[in-house]
All heavy atoms as TSV, in Angstrom:
chain	resi	resn	atom	element	x	y	z
A	1	MET	N	N	0.806	-1.224	-0.021
A	1	MET	CA	C	0.011	-0.008	0.037
A	1	MET	C	C	0.899	1.290	-0.026
A	1	MET	O	O	0.346	2.352	-0.109
A	1	MET	CB	C	-0.908	0.007	1.250
A	1	MET	CG	C	-1.893	-1.104	1.302
A	1	MET	SD	S	-3.125	-1.058	-0.005
A	1	MET	CE	C	-4.225	0.244	0.532
A	2	VAL	N	N	2.126	1.157	0.151
A	2	VAL	CA	C	3.007	2.266	0.190
A	2	VAL	C	C	3.519	2.497	-1.229
A	2	VAL	O	O	4.014	1.619	-1.922
A	2	VAL	CB	C	4.225	2.054	1.157
A	2	VAL	CG1	C	5.140	3.231	1.112
A	2	VAL	CG2	C	3.689	1.846	2.567
A	3	VAL	N	N	3.469	3.764	-1.645
A	3	VAL	CA	C	4.023	4.130	-2.939
A	3	VAL	C	C	5.382	4.752	-2.688
A	3	VAL	O	O	5.616	5.564	-1.803
A	3	VAL	CB	C	3.126	5.195	-3.623
A	3	VAL	CG1	C	3.710	5.676	-4.966
A	3	VAL	CG2	C	1.745	4.620	-3.822
A	4	TYR	N	N	6.430	4.308	-3.477
A	4	TYR	CA	C	7.742	4.827	-3.324
A	4	TYR	C	C	8.033	5.773	-4.422
A	4	TYR	O	O	7.699	5.565	-5.627
A	4	TYR	CB	C	8.729	3.627	-3.378
A	4	TYR	CG	C	8.747	2.791	-2.075
A	4	TYR	CD1	C	7.955	1.624	-2.025
A	4	TYR	CD2	C	9.458	3.206	-0.989
A	4	TYR	CE1	C	7.929	0.914	-0.878
A	4	TYR	CE2	C	9.434	2.441	0.153
A	4	TYR	CZ	C	8.681	1.299	0.172
A	4	TYR	OH	O	8.665	0.588	1.342
A	5	TYR	N	N	8.670	6.911	-4.039
A	5	TYR	CA	C	9.092	7.962	-4.926
A	5	TYR	C	C	10.612	8.004	-4.975
A	5	TYR	O	O	11.255	7.909	-3.935
A	5	TYR	CB	C	8.515	9.320	-4.490
A	5	TYR	CG	C	7.024	9.357	-4.574
A	5	TYR	CD1	C	6.260	9.157	-3.457
A	5	TYR	CD2	C	6.357	9.621	-5.777
A	5	TYR	CE1	C	4.889	9.221	-3.492
A	5	TYR	CE2	C	5.005	9.675	-5.851
A	5	TYR	CZ	C	4.246	9.478	-4.730
A	5	TYR	OH	O	2.855	9.465	-4.782
A	6	THR	N	N	11.197	8.179	-6.153
A	6	THR	CA	C	12.637	8.275	-6.244
A	6	THR	C	C	12.983	9.775	-6.208
A	6	THR	O	O	12.580	10.517	-7.164
A	6	THR	CB	C	13.145	7.609	-7.524
A	6	THR	OG1	O	12.717	6.290	-7.554
A	6	THR	CG2	C	14.606	7.659	-7.629
A	7	ILE	N	N	13.700	10.227	-5.195
A	7	ILE	CA	C	14.159	11.557	-5.159
A	7	ILE	C	C	15.637	11.573	-4.893
A	7	ILE	O	O	16.141	11.003	-3.997
A	7	ILE	CB	C	13.473	12.268	-3.866
A	7	ILE	CG1	C	11.931	12.257	-4.120
A	7	ILE	CG2	C	13.939	13.715	-3.709
A	7	ILE	CD1	C	11.121	12.724	-2.929
A	8	ALA	N	N	16.367	12.299	-5.754
A	8	ALA	CA	C	17.787	12.370	-5.726
A	8	ALA	C	C	18.449	10.938	-5.701
A	8	ALA	O	O	19.453	10.782	-4.966
A	8	ALA	CB	C	18.247	13.170	-4.539
A	9	GLY	N	N	17.909	10.064	-6.415
A	9	GLY	CA	C	18.519	8.732	-6.509
A	9	GLY	C	C	18.146	7.769	-5.411
A	9	GLY	O	O	18.630	6.631	-5.342
A	10	ARG	N	N	17.390	8.225	-4.413
A	10	ARG	CA	C	17.002	7.363	-3.368
A	10	ARG	C	C	15.487	7.203	-3.371
A	10	ARG	O	O	14.752	7.998	-3.856
A	10	ARG	CB	C	17.361	7.984	-1.991
A	10	ARG	CG	C	18.871	7.998	-1.776
A	10	ARG	CD	C	19.259	8.410	-0.346
A	10	ARG	NE	N	18.605	7.418	0.557
A	10	ARG	CZ	C	18.526	7.663	1.846
A	10	ARG	NH1	N	18.897	8.795	2.392
A	10	ARG	NH2	N	18.057	6.736	2.638
A	11	GLN	N	N	15.006	6.073	-2.849
A	11	GLN	CA	C	13.524	5.846	-2.797
A	11	GLN	C	C	13.042	6.178	-1.430
A	11	GLN	O	O	13.580	5.715	-0.384
A	11	GLN	CB	C	13.266	4.433	-3.136
A	11	GLN	CG	C	13.476	4.086	-4.584
A	11	GLN	CD	C	12.877	2.699	-4.943
A	11	GLN	OE1	O	12.658	1.912	-4.071
A	11	GLN	NE2	N	12.626	2.462	-6.244
A	12	PHE	N	N	11.921	6.901	-1.392
A	12	PHE	CA	C	11.251	7.364	-0.228
A	12	PHE	C	C	9.832	6.879	-0.226
A	12	PHE	O	O	9.172	7.131	-1.246
A	12	PHE	CB	C	11.301	8.851	0.054
A	12	PHE	CG	C	12.704	9.371	0.238
A	12	PHE	CD1	C	13.398	9.920	-0.786
A	12	PHE	CD2	C	13.352	9.341	1.520
A	12	PHE	CE1	C	14.694	10.410	-0.642
A	12	PHE	CE2	C	14.596	9.835	1.680
A	12	PHE	CZ	C	15.328	10.368	0.591
A	13	GLY	N	N	9.300	6.385	0.901
A	13	GLY	CA	C	7.940	6.016	0.900
A	13	GLY	C	C	7.066	7.163	1.095
A	13	GLY	O	O	7.473	8.265	1.634
A	14	SER	N	N	5.762	7.040	0.729
A	14	SER	CA	C	4.872	8.232	0.732
A	14	SER	C	C	4.646	8.607	2.216
A	14	SER	O	O	4.449	9.821	2.477
A	14	SER	CB	C	3.504	7.840	0.038
A	14	SER	OG	O	2.951	6.696	0.712
A	15	HIS	N	N	4.634	7.623	3.141
A	15	HIS	CA	C	4.450	8.011	4.515
A	15	HIS	C	C	5.628	8.839	5.076
A	15	HIS	O	O	5.411	9.688	5.914
A	15	HIS	CB	C	4.196	6.744	5.374
A	15	HIS	CG	C	5.368	5.786	5.349
A	15	HIS	ND1	N	5.669	5.024	4.240
A	15	HIS	CD2	C	6.259	5.486	6.281
A	15	HIS	CE1	C	6.803	4.289	4.532
A	15	HIS	NE2	N	7.127	4.606	5.778
A	16	VAL	N	N	6.811	8.552	4.621
A	16	VAL	CA	C	7.928	9.333	5.052
A	16	VAL	C	C	7.900	10.730	4.542
A	16	VAL	O	O	8.181	11.697	5.246
A	16	VAL	CB	C	9.230	8.618	4.581
A	16	VAL	CG1	C	10.487	9.485	4.920
A	16	VAL	CG2	C	9.416	7.265	5.212
A	17	LEU	N	N	7.505	10.905	3.294
A	17	LEU	CA	C	7.308	12.263	2.706
A	17	LEU	C	C	6.254	13.044	3.413
A	17	LEU	O	O	6.392	14.247	3.707
A	17	LEU	CB	C	7.046	12.141	1.226
A	17	LEU	CG	C	8.142	11.512	0.334
A	17	LEU	CD1	C	7.668	11.446	-1.092
A	17	LEU	CD2	C	9.361	12.395	0.425
A	18	ALA	N	N	5.162	12.312	3.796
A	18	ALA	CA	C	4.082	12.992	4.554
A	18	ALA	C	C	4.594	13.473	5.898
A	18	ALA	O	O	4.271	14.561	6.339
A	18	ALA	CB	C	2.886	12.076	4.654
A	19	MET	N	N	5.296	12.607	6.605
A	19	MET	CA	C	5.816	12.998	7.947
A	19	MET	C	C	6.789	14.151	7.824
A	19	MET	O	O	6.849	15.048	8.660
A	19	MET	CB	C	6.486	11.806	8.633
A	19	MET	CG	C	5.483	10.745	9.107
A	19	MET	SD	S	6.215	9.453	10.063
A	19	MET	CE	C	7.358	8.684	8.872
A	20	ALA	N	N	7.677	14.142	6.808
A	20	ALA	CA	C	8.617	15.239	6.577
A	20	ALA	C	C	7.885	16.494	6.280
A	20	ALA	O	O	8.264	17.548	6.788
A	20	ALA	CB	C	9.592	14.860	5.444
A	21	THR	N	N	6.826	16.498	5.482
A	21	THR	CA	C	6.030	17.683	5.186
A	21	THR	C	C	5.382	18.180	6.454
A	21	THR	O	O	5.462	19.426	6.719
A	21	THR	CB	C	5.016	17.350	4.090
A	21	THR	OG1	O	5.650	16.846	2.946
A	21	THR	CG2	C	4.236	18.620	3.746
A	22	LEU	N	N	4.754	17.373	7.238
A	22	LEU	CA	C	4.096	17.827	8.460
A	22	LEU	C	C	5.153	18.401	9.431
A	22	LEU	O	O	4.856	19.380	10.107
A	22	LEU	CB	C	3.281	16.676	9.083
A	22	LEU	CG	C	2.081	16.236	8.245
A	22	LEU	CD1	C	1.421	15.044	8.935
A	22	LEU	CD2	C	1.041	17.369	8.230
A	23	GLY	N	N	6.244	17.705	9.583
A	23	GLY	CA	C	7.286	18.231	10.444
A	23	GLY	C	C	7.860	19.603	10.067
A	23	GLY	O	O	8.074	20.489	10.910
A	24	THR	N	N	8.029	19.735	8.739
A	24	THR	CA	C	8.522	21.023	8.259
A	24	THR	C	C	7.483	22.114	8.536
A	24	THR	O	O	7.854	23.215	8.894
A	24	THR	CB	C	8.784	20.894	6.740
A	24	THR	OG1	O	9.735	19.847	6.550
A	24	THR	CG2	C	9.362	22.221	6.220
A	25	MET	N	N	6.242	21.920	8.279
A	25	MET	CA	C	5.222	22.891	8.491
A	25	MET	C	C	5.048	23.195	9.963
A	25	MET	O	O	4.882	24.422	10.301
A	25	MET	CB	C	3.855	22.444	7.893
A	25	MET	CG	C	3.785	22.324	6.460
A	25	MET	SD	S	4.008	23.894	5.671
A	25	MET	CE	C	5.300	23.523	4.537
A	26	ALA	N	N	5.161	22.239	10.854
A	26	ALA	CA	C	5.111	22.527	12.270
A	26	ALA	C	C	6.299	23.316	12.758
A	26	ALA	O	O	6.146	24.247	13.494
A	26	ALA	CB	C	5.004	21.188	13.066
A	27	THR	N	N	7.471	23.000	12.246
A	27	THR	CA	C	8.649	23.759	12.585
A	27	THR	C	C	8.583	25.177	12.163
A	27	THR	O	O	8.897	26.110	12.935
A	27	THR	CB	C	9.912	23.131	11.972
A	27	THR	OG1	O	10.007	21.749	12.459
A	27	THR	CG2	C	11.189	23.865	12.410
A	28	ILE	N	N	8.121	25.412	10.934
A	28	ILE	CA	C	7.944	26.747	10.430
A	28	ILE	C	C	6.968	27.537	11.258
A	28	ILE	O	O	7.174	28.657	11.546
A	28	ILE	CB	C	7.566	26.677	8.919
A	28	ILE	CG1	C	8.767	26.202	8.074
A	28	ILE	CG2	C	7.094	28.109	8.380
A	28	ILE	CD1	C	8.360	25.978	6.593
A	29	GLY	N	N	5.864	26.874	11.604
A	29	GLY	CA	C	4.865	27.527	12.433
A	29	GLY	C	C	5.390	27.929	13.775
A	29	GLY	O	O	5.089	29.056	14.285
A	30	LEU	N	N	6.111	27.054	14.468
A	30	LEU	CA	C	6.644	27.305	15.745
A	30	LEU	C	C	7.686	28.487	15.680
A	30	LEU	O	O	7.746	29.324	16.586
A	30	LEU	CB	C	7.245	26.082	16.372
A	30	LEU	CG	C	6.248	24.990	16.806
A	30	LEU	CD1	C	7.003	23.776	17.236
A	30	LEU	CD2	C	5.321	25.522	17.886
A	31	VAL	N	N	8.575	28.438	14.712
A	31	VAL	CA	C	9.554	29.444	14.596
A	31	VAL	C	C	8.979	30.799	14.280
A	31	VAL	O	O	9.388	31.832	14.894
A	31	VAL	CB	C	10.591	29.052	13.480
A	31	VAL	CG1	C	11.500	30.202	13.159
A	31	VAL	CG2	C	11.376	27.866	13.955
A	32	SER	N	N	7.888	30.864	13.475
A	32	SER	CA	C	7.264	32.143	13.180
A	32	SER	C	C	6.547	32.664	14.333
A	32	SER	O	O	6.379	33.937	14.512
A	32	SER	CB	C	6.355	32.023	12.014
A	32	SER	OG	O	5.214	31.211	12.313
A	33	GLN	N	N	6.026	31.836	15.241
A	33	GLN	CA	C	5.291	32.276	16.441
A	33	GLN	C	C	6.274	32.712	17.561
A	33	GLN	O	O	5.826	33.415	18.463
A	33	GLN	CB	C	4.384	31.221	16.972
A	33	GLN	CG	C	3.225	30.933	16.037
A	33	GLN	CD	C	2.271	32.059	15.913
A	33	GLN	OE1	O	2.015	32.800	16.868
A	33	GLN	NE2	N	1.766	32.283	14.733
A	34	ALA	N	N	7.500	32.313	17.472
A	34	ALA	CA	C	8.490	32.591	18.543
A	34	ALA	C	C	8.765	34.110	18.582
A	34	ALA	O	O	8.962	34.687	19.663
A	34	ALA	CB	C	9.791	31.837	18.378
A	35	GLY	N	N	8.745	34.790	17.485
A	35	GLY	CA	C	8.943	36.222	17.442
A	35	GLY	C	C	10.348	36.582	17.553
A	35	GLY	O	O	11.310	35.780	17.762
A	36	GLY	N	N	10.712	37.899	17.471
A	36	GLY	CA	C	12.030	38.374	17.590
A	36	GLY	C	C	12.311	38.900	19.033
A	36	GLY	O	O	11.717	38.463	19.982
A	37	ALA	N	N	13.220	39.849	19.055
A	37	ALA	CA	C	13.589	40.449	20.342
A	37	ALA	C	C	12.497	41.246	20.893
A	37	ALA	O	O	11.699	41.866	20.155
A	37	ALA	CB	C	14.808	41.280	20.156
A	38	LYS	N	N	12.323	41.229	22.158
A	38	LYS	CA	C	11.300	42.014	22.784
A	38	LYS	C	C	11.612	43.476	22.836
A	38	LYS	O	O	12.811	43.842	23.063
A	38	LYS	CB	C	11.082	41.532	24.291
A	38	LYS	CG	C	10.734	40.050	24.439
A	38	LYS	CD	C	9.399	39.800	23.751
A	38	LYS	CE	C	9.073	38.281	23.881
A	38	LYS	NZ	N	8.030	37.875	23.047
A	39	LYS	N	N	10.671	44.290	22.607
A	39	LYS	CA	C	10.852	45.724	22.609
A	39	LYS	C	C	10.847	46.238	24.036
A	39	LYS	O	O	9.982	45.839	24.844
A	39	LYS	CB	C	9.763	46.426	21.789
A	39	LYS	CG	C	9.807	46.028	20.313
A	39	LYS	CD	C	8.684	46.781	19.559
A	39	LYS	CE	C	8.827	46.368	18.093
A	39	LYS	NZ	N	7.724	46.953	17.350
A	40	THR	N	N	11.666	47.130	24.343
A	40	THR	CA	C	11.742	47.673	25.687
A	40	THR	C	C	10.833	48.892	25.756
A	40	THR	O	O	10.648	49.595	24.851
A	40	THR	CB	C	13.145	48.148	26.051
A	40	THR	OG1	O	13.616	49.109	25.160
A	40	THR	CG2	C	14.153	46.920	26.041
A	41	LYS	N	N	10.261	49.011	26.999
A	41	LYS	CA	C	9.379	50.146	27.197
A	41	LYS	C	C	10.118	51.407	27.501
A	41	LYS	O	O	9.558	52.545	27.555
A	41	LYS	CB	C	8.374	49.857	28.358
A	41	LYS	CG	C	7.436	48.716	28.021
A	41	LYS	CD	C	6.600	48.342	29.216
A	41	LYS	CE	C	5.626	49.423	29.548
A	41	LYS	NZ	N	4.740	49.058	30.623
A	42	ASP	N	N	11.427	51.359	27.767
A	42	ASP	CA	C	12.227	52.457	28.145
A	42	ASP	C	C	12.556	53.444	26.954
A	42	ASP	O	O	12.916	54.548	27.194
A	42	ASP	CB	C	13.501	52.021	28.751
A	42	ASP	CG	C	13.298	51.279	30.069
A	42	ASP	OD1	O	12.211	51.461	30.642
A	42	ASP	OD2	O	14.192	50.512	30.418
A	43	SER	N	N	12.408	52.902	25.756
A	43	SER	CA	C	12.717	53.766	24.642
A	43	SER	C	C	11.594	54.788	24.402
A	43	SER	O	O	10.492	54.473	24.415
A	43	SER	CB	C	12.931	52.945	23.343
A	43	SER	OG	O	11.700	52.309	23.048
A	44	THR	N	N	12.028	56.010	24.232
A	44	THR	CA	C	11.126	57.135	23.996
A	44	THR	C	C	11.421	57.814	22.688
A	44	THR	O	O	12.585	57.734	22.283
A	44	THR	CB	C	11.159	58.177	25.116
A	44	THR	OG1	O	12.464	58.657	25.236
A	44	THR	CG2	C	10.747	57.528	26.493
A	45	PRO	N	N	10.510	58.446	22.108
A	45	PRO	CA	C	10.819	59.148	20.886
A	45	PRO	C	C	11.768	60.317	21.112
A	45	PRO	O	O	11.879	60.799	22.290
A	45	PRO	CB	C	9.511	59.660	20.368
A	45	PRO	CG	C	8.575	59.550	21.516
A	45	PRO	CD	C	9.102	58.475	22.425
A	46	PRO	N	N	12.524	60.781	20.209
A	46	PRO	CA	C	13.475	61.869	20.417
A	46	PRO	C	C	12.799	63.137	20.818
A	46	PRO	O	O	11.692	63.441	20.321
A	46	PRO	CB	C	14.215	62.014	19.099
A	46	PRO	CG	C	13.361	61.363	18.091
A	46	PRO	CD	C	12.547	60.376	18.804
A	47	ILE	N	N	13.391	63.932	21.704
A	47	ILE	CA	C	12.853	65.196	22.071
A	47	ILE	C	C	13.474	66.247	21.197
A	47	ILE	O	O	14.641	66.453	21.234
A	47	ILE	CB	C	13.191	65.449	23.583
A	47	ILE	CG1	C	12.512	64.383	24.448
A	47	ILE	CG2	C	12.719	66.841	23.994
A	47	ILE	CD1	C	12.934	64.463	25.879
A	48	ASN	N	N	12.615	66.924	20.431
A	48	ASN	CA	C	13.112	67.970	19.507
A	48	ASN	C	C	12.877	69.345	20.219
A	48	ASN	O	O	12.010	70.106	19.848
A	48	ASN	CB	C	12.349	67.867	18.146
A	48	ASN	CG	C	12.600	66.635	17.459
A	48	ASN	OD1	O	13.695	66.067	17.546
A	48	ASN	ND2	N	11.569	66.098	16.758
A	49	ALA	N	N	13.764	69.663	21.179
A	49	ALA	CA	C	13.584	70.927	21.834
A	49	ALA	C	C	14.461	71.962	21.147
A	49	ALA	O	O	15.529	71.679	20.633
A	49	ALA	CB	C	14.061	70.776	23.286
A	50	THR	N	N	14.044	73.229	21.300
A	50	THR	CA	C	14.780	74.276	20.606
A	50	THR	C	C	15.955	74.770	21.497
A	50	THR	O	O	16.933	75.308	21.010
A	50	THR	CB	C	13.897	75.442	20.274
A	50	THR	OG1	O	13.264	75.891	21.476
A	50	THR	CG2	C	12.830	75.028	19.290
A	51	ASN	N	N	15.797	74.580	22.837
A	51	ASN	CA	C	16.920	74.935	23.711
A	51	ASN	C	C	16.947	73.973	24.934
A	51	ASN	O	O	16.123	73.117	25.098
A	51	ASN	CB	C	16.831	76.376	24.193
A	51	ASN	CG	C	15.494	76.612	24.847
A	51	ASN	OD1	O	14.922	75.748	25.423
A	51	ASN	ND2	N	15.024	77.939	24.834
A	52	ALA	N	N	17.978	74.170	25.794
A	52	ALA	CA	C	18.165	73.197	26.915
A	52	ALA	C	C	17.092	73.340	27.914
A	52	ALA	O	O	16.674	72.333	28.539
A	52	ALA	CB	C	19.544	73.449	27.551
A	53	ASP	N	N	16.536	74.538	28.175
A	53	ASP	CA	C	15.518	74.676	29.145
A	53	ASP	C	C	14.244	73.940	28.740
A	53	ASP	O	O	13.608	73.341	29.570
A	53	ASP	CB	C	15.229	76.197	29.358
A	53	ASP	CG	C	16.298	76.937	29.965
A	53	ASP	OD1	O	17.102	76.295	30.735
A	53	ASP	OD2	O	16.411	78.135	29.723
A	54	GLU	N	N	13.907	73.991	27.496
A	54	GLU	CA	C	12.774	73.324	26.972
A	54	GLU	C	C	12.913	71.792	27.157
A	54	GLU	O	O	12.022	71.070	27.517
A	54	GLU	CB	C	12.457	73.670	25.533
A	54	GLU	CG	C	11.212	73.154	25.003
A	54	GLU	CD	C	10.958	73.584	23.564
A	54	GLU	OE1	O	11.746	74.371	23.041
A	54	GLU	OE2	O	9.974	73.146	23.010
A	55	GLU	N	N	14.112	71.333	26.874
A	55	GLU	CA	C	14.426	69.868	26.945
A	55	GLU	C	C	14.311	69.411	28.432
A	55	GLU	O	O	13.643	68.392	28.698
A	55	GLU	CB	C	15.754	69.588	26.467
A	55	GLU	CG	C	16.063	68.084	26.468
A	55	GLU	CD	C	17.398	67.773	25.830
A	55	GLU	OE1	O	18.032	68.676	25.204
A	55	GLU	OE2	O	17.890	66.623	25.945
A	56	THR	N	N	14.833	70.189	29.371
A	56	THR	CA	C	14.727	69.760	30.782
A	56	THR	C	C	13.303	69.805	31.257
A	56	THR	O	O	12.865	68.998	32.032
A	56	THR	CB	C	15.617	70.658	31.692
A	56	THR	OG1	O	15.253	71.992	31.540
A	56	THR	CG2	C	17.093	70.419	31.425
A	57	PHE	N	N	12.497	70.755	30.802
A	57	PHE	CA	C	11.047	70.836	31.127
A	57	PHE	C	C	10.350	69.652	30.671
A	57	PHE	O	O	9.564	69.065	31.387
A	57	PHE	CB	C	10.484	72.132	30.566
A	57	PHE	CG	C	8.958	72.218	30.756
A	57	PHE	CD1	C	8.404	72.504	32.012
A	57	PHE	CD2	C	8.107	71.893	29.694
A	57	PHE	CE1	C	7.104	72.544	32.203
A	57	PHE	CE2	C	6.699	71.949	29.896
A	57	PHE	CZ	C	6.218	72.265	31.113
A	58	ILE	N	N	10.607	69.233	29.396
A	58	ILE	CA	C	9.910	68.045	28.889
A	58	ILE	C	C	10.356	66.804	29.647
A	58	ILE	O	O	9.447	65.965	29.958
A	58	ILE	CB	C	10.210	67.919	27.340
A	58	ILE	CG1	C	9.597	69.126	26.592
A	58	ILE	CG2	C	9.726	66.615	26.793
A	58	ILE	CD1	C	10.038	69.188	25.189
A	59	ARG	N	N	11.564	66.628	29.907
A	59	ARG	CA	C	12.065	65.475	30.716
A	59	ARG	C	C	11.403	65.375	32.017
A	59	ARG	O	O	10.978	64.343	32.530
A	59	ARG	CB	C	13.565	65.410	30.779
A	59	ARG	CG	C	14.222	65.163	29.458
A	59	ARG	CD	C	15.712	64.885	29.652
A	59	ARG	NE	N	16.442	64.874	28.385
A	59	ARG	CZ	C	16.494	63.758	27.575
A	59	ARG	NH1	N	15.911	62.713	27.925
A	59	ARG	NH2	N	17.172	63.857	26.396
A	60	ASP	N	N	11.383	66.489	32.761
A	60	ASP	CA	C	10.773	66.531	34.110
A	60	ASP	C	C	9.282	66.289	34.012
A	60	ASP	O	O	8.738	65.618	34.858
A	60	ASP	CB	C	10.991	67.972	34.777
A	60	ASP	CG	C	12.473	68.161	35.093
A	60	ASP	OD1	O	13.237	67.128	35.236
A	60	ASP	OD2	O	12.843	69.330	35.224
A	61	PHE	N	N	8.594	66.803	32.994
A	61	PHE	CA	C	7.212	66.555	32.869
A	61	PHE	C	C	6.899	65.061	32.595
A	61	PHE	O	O	5.992	64.520	33.189
A	61	PHE	CB	C	6.669	67.385	31.660
A	61	PHE	CG	C	5.185	67.169	31.428
A	61	PHE	CD1	C	4.237	67.842	32.213
A	61	PHE	CD2	C	4.773	66.352	30.419
A	61	PHE	CE1	C	2.853	67.613	32.024
A	61	PHE	CE2	C	3.405	66.073	30.249
A	61	PHE	CZ	C	2.473	66.744	31.012
A	62	LEU	N	N	7.768	64.423	31.749
A	62	LEU	CA	C	7.568	63.008	31.533
A	62	LEU	C	C	7.800	62.170	32.815
A	62	LEU	O	O	7.071	61.178	33.076
A	62	LEU	CB	C	8.441	62.545	30.370
A	62	LEU	CG	C	8.099	63.050	28.987
A	62	LEU	CD1	C	9.149	62.686	27.948
A	62	LEU	CD2	C	6.720	62.579	28.592
A	63	LYS	N	N	8.849	62.553	33.526
A	63	LYS	CA	C	9.099	61.839	34.797
A	63	LYS	C	C	7.906	61.936	35.771
A	63	LYS	O	O	7.486	60.949	36.359
A	63	LYS	CB	C	10.374	62.334	35.449
A	63	LYS	CG	C	11.612	61.896	34.755
A	63	LYS	CD	C	12.886	62.454	35.451
A	63	LYS	CE	C	14.124	62.105	34.735
A	63	LYS	NZ	N	15.271	62.725	35.283
A	64	ASN	N	N	7.343	63.151	35.895
A	64	ASN	CA	C	6.216	63.322	36.756
A	64	ASN	C	C	5.007	62.605	36.308
A	64	ASN	O	O	4.278	62.019	37.092
A	64	ASN	CB	C	5.941	64.840	36.920
A	64	ASN	CG	C	6.963	65.646	37.671
A	64	ASN	OD1	O	7.666	64.970	38.486
A	64	ASN	ND2	N	7.067	66.883	37.409
A	65	ALA	N	N	4.790	62.590	34.980
A	65	ALA	CA	C	3.660	61.825	34.432
A	65	ALA	C	C	3.769	60.363	34.670
A	65	ALA	O	O	2.806	59.701	35.045
A	65	ALA	CB	C	3.491	62.158	32.939
A	66	GLU	N	N	4.930	59.806	34.515
A	66	GLU	CA	C	5.179	58.386	34.783
A	66	GLU	C	C	5.043	58.003	36.248
A	66	GLU	O	O	4.443	57.044	36.613
A	66	GLU	CB	C	6.606	57.964	34.305
A	66	GLU	CG	C	6.670	57.926	32.764
A	66	GLU	CD	C	8.142	57.649	32.326
A	66	GLU	OE1	O	9.025	57.440	33.185
A	66	GLU	OE2	O	8.291	57.583	31.086
A	67	ALA	N	N	5.455	58.908	37.129
A	67	ALA	CA	C	5.274	58.691	38.581
A	67	ALA	C	C	3.783	58.738	38.926
A	67	ALA	O	O	3.391	57.927	39.750
A	67	ALA	CB	C	6.026	59.815	39.312
A	68	ASP	N	N	3.046	59.609	38.343
A	68	ASP	CA	C	1.641	59.654	38.564
A	68	ASP	C	C	0.939	58.383	38.136
A	68	ASP	O	O	-0.027	57.910	38.745
A	68	ASP	CB	C	1.005	60.895	37.870
A	68	ASP	CG	C	1.394	62.240	38.548
A	68	ASP	OD1	O	1.916	62.156	39.720
A	68	ASP	OD2	O	1.280	63.286	37.892
A	69	ASP	N	N	1.337	57.917	36.929
A	69	ASP	CA	C	0.752	56.689	36.482
A	69	ASP	C	C	1.058	55.491	37.342
A	69	ASP	O	O	0.193	54.681	37.595
A	69	ASP	CB	C	1.298	56.319	35.013
A	69	ASP	CG	C	0.735	57.263	33.974
A	69	ASP	OD1	O	-0.331	57.944	34.267
A	69	ASP	OD2	O	1.349	57.296	32.847
A	70	LYS	N	N	2.264	55.421	37.879
A	70	LYS	CA	C	2.617	54.306	38.806
A	70	LYS	C	C	1.824	54.406	40.081
A	70	LYS	O	O	1.371	53.414	40.577
A	70	LYS	CB	C	4.064	54.335	39.058
A	70	LYS	CG	C	4.970	53.927	37.930
A	70	LYS	CD	C	6.455	53.933	38.322
A	70	LYS	CE	C	7.305	53.509	37.075
A	70	LYS	NZ	N	8.680	53.610	37.350
A	71	ARG	N	N	1.582	55.629	40.570
A	71	ARG	CA	C	0.819	55.780	41.819
A	71	ARG	C	C	-0.677	55.452	41.595
A	71	ARG	O	O	-1.295	54.884	42.404
A	71	ARG	CB	C	0.905	57.214	42.328
A	71	ARG	CG	C	2.177	57.433	43.154
A	71	ARG	CD	C	2.125	58.773	43.807
A	71	ARG	NE	N	3.140	59.606	43.136
A	71	ARG	CZ	C	3.096	60.815	42.769
A	71	ARG	NH1	N	1.933	61.521	42.997
A	71	ARG	NH2	N	3.993	61.423	42.135
A	72	ALA	N	N	-1.147	55.745	40.384
A	72	ALA	CA	C	-2.563	55.444	40.054
A	72	ALA	C	C	-2.789	53.999	39.892
A	72	ALA	O	O	-3.920	53.484	40.150
A	72	ALA	CB	C	-2.965	56.141	38.795
A	73	LYS	N	N	-1.839	53.227	39.448
A	73	LYS	CA	C	-1.963	51.789	39.280
A	73	LYS	C	C	-1.981	51.058	40.601
A	73	LYS	O	O	-2.645	49.996	40.732
A	73	LYS	CB	C	-0.886	51.209	38.392
A	73	LYS	CG	C	-1.004	51.652	36.960
A	73	LYS	CD	C	0.104	51.042	36.114
A	73	LYS	CE	C	-0.051	51.440	34.672
A	73	LYS	NZ	N	1.062	50.885	33.823
A	74	HIS	N	N	-1.320	51.604	41.602
A	74	HIS	CA	C	-1.248	50.818	42.862
A	74	HIS	C	C	-2.288	51.191	43.754
A	74	HIS	O	O	-2.998	51.957	44.003
A	74	HIS	CB	C	0.107	51.050	43.570
A	74	HIS	CG	C	1.250	50.458	42.802
A	74	HIS	ND1	N	1.423	49.181	42.651
A	74	HIS	CD2	C	2.338	51.019	42.165
A	74	HIS	CE1	C	2.484	48.834	41.896
A	74	HIS	NE2	N	3.040	49.982	41.605
């Protein structure tokens, strides 16, 4: 009941080809679901301030906003 196929000079049974196909598809699926490197939450967009005072104001404001968010969650 097994059909043999000649591939690269060797004979393979149909059940072996089926198992190889299923294994390859499962491996591709698992690897694609694994994902890449995790993105960190610490990265922020660049601050385009016109001078140093504006930049420090923006940084202080962001720190205060993050502190308020942390207090609100707890």
